[in-house]
N, C-alpha and C positions, 0 to 999 in steps of 0.2 A: 724414590723421585717421581714415577709415575703415579703412585697410589696417593701422594701428597698433591698432586694436580687434580686428581679425580675426586678427593675428598673435597677439597676447595669448591671445586665446580659443582658437586653435588648441592653443598650448602647453598651456593648462590642461586642454584636453580629452586631450591625450596622457598627460599626469601621472595624470589620474583613472582613465584606462584602465590604466595601469601599476599604480596602488594597487588596482583593482578585480581584476586578474588574481593579483596577490599575495595579495590576502585570499582569492580563490576556491582558489588553491591552498593556503592553510594551513587554512583553515576552510569546507570545501564544505557543511556542515551549516547556514551561515547563510543559504544560497541558498535561492530559491523556484524551483519548488516543492520542499518538505522532501523530500530523500531521503536515505538512509543511506549516504552517500558517506564514505569515509575521506580524510584529507589525501593529497595528490600526495607522493610521495618519488621520488629517483633520477631516472633516465631519464625516466619520465614526467613529473615535474616541470619538467625541462629543456626538454622537447617542448612542453609547454603554455605557459610563460613566454615561450618564443621565438615563439610563434606557429604552430609548425609542426603542431600537433594542438589540437583542440577539448577541452575538459574532459571531455566524455563517453567519448571515444576514446583518451584519451592514455594510460591505463594499459593498454588492450589492444593498443594500437600498440607500446608499450616491451615487452610481454611477447611480442609475435610475433616479434620480432628485426629488424623493420624499422626500429625507432625507433633503433637505434644506428647505423644507417647514415645518418641524418638528422641528428646531431649532430657537434660536432668535438670530438674528446678532445685534451686538451692533450699535447703531445709534450715528453717531459723530455728534455735533452740529456745525453748522458754526459760526464762529466769525467774526463780523463786526469790520473791522478795518478804522474807520473813523477819520481822523485826519485833 
């Protein structure tokens, strides 16, 4: 009985964290203290949403080049068109 409540609470907590991360990445001006931040885009957004960088350091890390080494880039397989 107690375990069931803990599992439900834990799942709710994880989902809330994901919602908070998405909101912070899209609308950083809503955070406190009020800072003049722009929404994250590209590599910095991926790094922040995956939890590999803090919001304050995501843009700096992405611009330094180290950010690209921390994300997985999808590999497209070549199709052979032999006719």
